[in-house]
N, C-alpha and C positions, 0 to 999 in steps of 0.2 A: 613170619618175618621177625628179625631180631629187633629188640627195642634199644634205642640209643639215647632217648631223651633223659637227661641227667636230673638228679635230685636238685642240684644247684639251679638248673633252669626252671624247674617247677617252683622252687622257693622264690626265685626272682619274679616269676609271673605272679605268684600269690601276693607279693608286696605291691606289684603294679595294679593288680585287680582291686586292691583296697581303695584305689582312687576312682574306681568305676562302680556303678550300681549294677551288679551282675543280675540281680533279680529283675530289675527293670529291663535290662537287655533281653533276658529270656522272655519277659512279658511282651516286649516290643516285637520280638521275632515271631510270636504267635505260632502258627502252624509250620513254620520253616524248621525242618530238621536241623539240629545243631548238636555238636559235641563240645563239651567243656572240660577243663582240667578236673581230674578226679573221675571222669567217666571211664569205663573200662576200655573203650576203643580210642581214647584221646591220643595215646602215644603213637599209635599207628597213623591216626589222622594228621598228626603234627610232624610226621617224619619227612625230612627233605630227601630228594633224590641224591644230592651231593651231601654225603655225611660229614663233610667239612663244616657244615652249618647245623649240625646236630646241636640242640639246645635252644634254638629259636622257638619260643612258646607263644602261639597266638592265644588271644583271650577266648576265642571259640572258632570252630570250623563249621560253617553252615553248608547245607546241601539243598539249594532251591530246586524246584521242579519246573518252574516256568518264569517268564519275565516278571510277573507280578510279585512272585516271591523274591526274585533278585532285588526288586525295588524295595520290598519290605526289609531285607537284610541291609541294604545300603542306608536306608533311613534310620534303622535301629542303631547302626554303628555311628553314623554321623551325628546323631542326637547326643552321643556321649563323647564326641570329638575323637573317635577312634579312626585310625587309618584303616581303610577298607581296600582289600586286594582280591583280585580274581585269581583263581587257580584252575588251569585247564588240565593238562597232563601231569603237571607238577615237576617238569624237567628243567625248570630254570636252573642254570649253572650256579647261581648265587642265591637260590631260595627266595627270589622275588615273590613267588606265589605264597610265601608265608609272611611276607611283609619286610623281611630282612632284619627285623628286630622284634623283641617281645611285644605282645599286647595288641597285635593287629587282629581285625576281624576278617577271616578268610571266607570268600564266597567260592566254594568248590563247585565246578560246573558238571561234575561227572554224572549227575542225574538227567542232564539235558543232552541226549545223544541221538536225536532224530536226524535222518538224512533223507531228503526228498530229491529225486531226479526228475526234472520236468521234460515235457515232450520236445522242447527246443534244445535239450542237452544241458541246460543250466542246472545248478544244484543248490539246494538250501542245506547248509551244514551247521548244525548246532555245535557250539564250541566246547561241549563236553566230550566230543568224539576224539579219538586218537587216530593217527594216520592209518593204522591197520584197519580201523573201521571204515575210513573214507575209501581206501583202496578196494576193500571187499564190496561195499555197496555200489560204488561207481562201476567196478568191473562187472557186477551182475547185470548192469544196464549197458555194457559195452563202452563205458566211458572211462576217462582217466584225467589226472591233473598233475602238475609238477609239485613235488614235495621231497622232503629229506628221506633218508634211508631207514631210520629207526621207527618201527611200527608203533612203539609205545609213546612217542611224542604226541602232545596234544595239539589239535588243530587251532585252538585259540591263540596261544602265544606264537606258535610256528608261523602262522599266516600274518600275525601282527607285525613281525619284525623282519620278514623276508621270506624264507622258505626255499632254500636252494636244494636241488637234486640233479640227478643225471639227465633228466628231461628238460632242465631249465634253459639250455641253449636253444631248444626248439619251441618251448612253451612259456618261458619266463619264470619268475619266482612264483611261489604259491600265492603270495600277496597280489600279484599282477592279475590274477583271475577274478578278483573281487570287484563286483560292480555296485553292490550296496550291502548294508549291514543293519541288523537290528541291534540296538544298543540301549542300555539303561543308564541314565545320567545320574549325577551326584544328587539331584533333587528327587530321585526315585521314579522319574517319568521314563517311559519307553518311547523311543523315537526311531525313525528310519534315517539313515545317512546314505545319500546317493548323489549322483551328479546334479539332480534337480531339487533335492531336499537336504538341507544341512550339508551342503557340498564341502564347506571348510572342515567339518567334522570328519567326513569320509577321507579327505586328504590326510588328516592327522592320524586316523585309524590305520591307514596303510603305511605303517612304519613305527607307530608309537601307541597302539590302541589302549593298553591297560592304564595309561595316564589320563584318559579322557572319559572313560565309562566302562561298563562291563558289557561286552558284546555277547549277545545270546545266540546269534546265528550270522553266518556269512552267506551271502548270495553270490555264487561264483559261476563263471563260465567253465565248462569242461571241454575235453577233446576226445575224439574218437580213439578208442584204445588200440594201440598198435597190434598188428597181427603176429609179429615176431619180435623177439628181443634176445640179444646175445650179450651175456656178461663175460668180461675177460679180466684176467689178472696175469701180468708178466712181472716176475720178481727178479731183482738184480742185487748183487753184492758188489759195492763200488768203493774205490778210493775217493778221497776228497776231490781230486782233479776230475775223475770220471763223473762224479756226482754233479759238479758244476757244469760240465759239458752236457750232461743229461738234461738239466734244467734249461740250458740254452737251446737244446734240441726241442724240448717241450714247448718253449716259447715260439720257436719257428714253426712248429707243428700247429700250434694254436692259431697262428696267423695264416696258415697255408690254404684256407678255403675249405675247412672241414664241413661236412654236411651238418646241418643243425641237429639232426637226429643222433649225433655223436656227443657223448659227455664223458669226461674222465677226470682223474686226479692222480697226483703222485703222493703216496703215503710213505713217510720216512720213519724208520725205526732203527734200533741198535744193530750195528753190523756184526759180521762173523768174528771180527777181531778188532782190537783198538786201531783207530786210524781209518776204519771203514764204516759205511752206513748201508743199510738195506733199504732199497726203494722198490715199492710195488706200484706199477702202473695199473690202476683199477678203473673200470668204467663199464659202459654199455653203449651199444648201438641198437636202435630199435628197428632192426632189419635182420636178415639171415646171417649165418656165420661167415659165408663167403664175403659179404660186404665188410665185415669186421676186419678180416685179414687184409683185404685190399686197402681199406682206410688206414689201418695201423702201419702199413708199410712206409708211410711218410714219416713215421717216427722210428720204427724198428730198424730201418735201413741206416739210421744215423746214430745208433747207440750200441753198446756192447751186447753180446749174446746174453739173454736172461738165464738164470739158474733154474727157473721153472716157468711153465706156460700153462694157462688154463683157459679153455673156451667152454662156455655153458649156454648153448642155444636152448630156447624154449619159448613159453608164452610170456606175455607182459607180467602176469602175476608171478610166474616163476622167477623173473628178474627181480621183482620186489622182495621176494623171500630170500633169494640168494644174496642180494646186496645188504639186506637187513640182518643177515645171519640168523634167520629163524626158519622154522619148518611149518609155520602156521600164521595166519593173520588174526588169530585169537589173542586179543590183548586184554582179556578179562582178569588175568593173573597179574600181580605186581611185577614191574620190571626190576632187574637187579640193580642194587645201589652201588655207588662208587664214592671214593673220597679223593677229590681231584681239584686241580687249579688249571685254568685255561687262559690263554691270551689269543688275540687275533690281529691280523694285519690285512687290510684291503690294498692290493697292489694296483696302481693306476696303469691303464693301457699305455699311456703316453710315456711312462718312465718305469719299465721293469727293473728289477734288481740288477745291479752291475755284477760283473764277474768278481770284482774285489769284494763286494758285499756277500756274494754267494760263497766265495772261498772262505771268508771269515766265519760265516754261518756253519758251513759243513765241517770246517775244522773243529769248531766247538761241538757240534753234534757227534762227530766221529771220535772225539777224545773225552771231553767232559761227559758227554752223553753215554759213552761206553762204560765209564767208571761209575755212573750213577746207579743207585739201587732203585730209583723210581721206575714205574712202568709208564713209559712215555711214547707218544707218536706225534708226528707232524704231518699236516696235509696241505698240499697245494692244489686248490680246487679250481677247475677251469670255468671261469665266468664269461670271459670275453672272446675276442677273436672275430673274424669275419662271419657275419650271419647270426651272431648271438642275439636272441630276442631280449635278453636281460638289458643289454645296453641300447636297444632301440627305443626304449621308453624314455620320454623326455625327463631330464634330471629333476625338473620342478613339478612333474605330474603327481608325485606322491611324496610323503615325508621321508621315505627311504632315499638316501642321498647319493649312493655310490653307483651311478649309471655309466661310468666310464672305467669300470674295473676290468683288469686282466685276470687276476686271481684273488681268491680269499685264502689266507693261510689260517689254519687252526693249529694251535700249539697246545698240547694237552699232556698233563703229567698227573698220574695217580700215585697214592701212597704205595709202598712196596707190597702190602697185602690187601690193598683196596679198602682198608678199614681205617677209622680214626686211631690216633691223631695224625693229621697231615704234618709232615716234617717241615721245619723252617727252610731247609735247603731246597724244598720243592718250589717255593716262591722265587728264590734267587736263581734257580736253574732256568726258569722261563723268563723272568725279568731280564737277566743278563743276556739271554739269547736274543730277545727283542732289541736290547740296547746295542748289541753287536751289529744287528742289521741296520738300525736307524743311524748309528754313528758312522757307518761305512757309506751311507748314501748322502747326497747333497743336503745341506741344512734346510733347503726349501722344498724338500721332497713331499709331495702331497698325498701321503698315504692316509688310510682311515682304519676303522675297526668295525666289526660286525656284531650286532646286538643279539643274535641267536647264540653267539659264543661269549656272552656277557661276562665281564669281570668287575669286581668291586674295588680293585686297587688302581684302576686306570685313571691317571691324571688327564685333565682336559677332555674328559669323556664326551662332553657336550659337542665339541667340535669333531672329535674323531668318529663318533657314531652318526651325528646329524649334519655336520658341516654347516653350510650357510642356511639350512632350514631351521636351526634351533630357535632363532628369535621369533619366527612365524609360529612355531609350535607353542612357544610361551604365550603369545597373544591369543591363540585358540584355547589354550589351557585356562587363561584368565576368564574367557567367555563362558566355558562349559563347566569348569571346576575351580571357581575362584577361591574356595576354602581349602583346596588341596586335600580333598577326601581321599582321592586315589593316589596315595603316596607309597613309594618303595625306593630303595637306594638309587636307582637310575631312572626314576620317573621324571617327566618334564617338570621343571620348576615354575611355580607361579612367579611372574616378574615382580621385581621390587616396585613399591609404590613411588 
């Protein structure tokens, strides 16, 4: 793996460390494995997934093997007033798992990867597991659960903030499967959070977990693994007018009474020529291929002919591999890095984007997007519609606030060669894109944003991510972490005195 940690960052960290007693920190960590600056594997241990954040230098990266060692690490850090952050898969888009700035103590969960499937079909999933691990073990037991497509993403953060995938319309978000959690608090104690024990903490964990403690294991319901799964991809090359009509058709399709076992998204990329966009309708139905074509006719009958069609029937695991773009569930090797910026929009069911807003958006994508040297894609992910389990959960049942969503948009732009530095025009490209959408909608449009596509430049992030739940989260934060030990750029803030 290439090293990107700069000499400047290491020098900055060295100055910061002067204010800390590193020898005492090492002594307080005791038997907990830890990597410090100057150690041979520190550069790899401190490397972010998003290389835009190369240079963030933690004071140390620890690797506990059980809850007791997690508690030891937390107490060792808080004793010196360090920010303590959990890292699961390390895929935070803004390197929250490194603390977001120099000097954090990282508690890396990768040594805690046990998964137990119980006789009743429930599962205990330690948070050092990646989604590929979860799929593999559950599948060996004939079980499955909702989750995203990338097998390398960690179960800790993914389940903390949502966890959308193509099974979510029938099973909910990954977070919705959780019925209890094992968590280590800021005072180093290990507790259970459930409906009957620390219920307020469980509520907060299901939407904002890393702000309140370090979850060592999720206890989750699982589902019988589908017998069949068919992945489909239909690709279109469209003018702006055709693209607007396609999204309108997609919205009508979403509300048409689709079977819950159907999930899909529209992925938008650069078109074949200026003034056009490419749109791929990608998804899966957890049934045989005949069911796919029958279900899709409600959409394909109302849009232009695609330039390519793909149908990939197979097993459930085949569908996970296909959608994840991998040929194995082995996630022991590092995932590929990227240098990117993202934004998100949660579109309410009650007020989808108007044709005026869609036209302005697609005009921008088809023209400025075509001229851009960035590697970009946009996704319109189907959350809502009749029968979606995501929106059947009461809005106030969890800290996750967006239970009346139609779509979540992910807007993603990488540097031209996927490596640093990230160009300034990459920020304006996506910022302007979102501004075009929001300025074309009514001023009281109640859109939101999605934390698994977190960004560090988002104004009013408290409301956009958490809506009316933020004040309650602050109250719970004050109860469980009054000294703000678990701090990172988008962590829940301790309320002012």
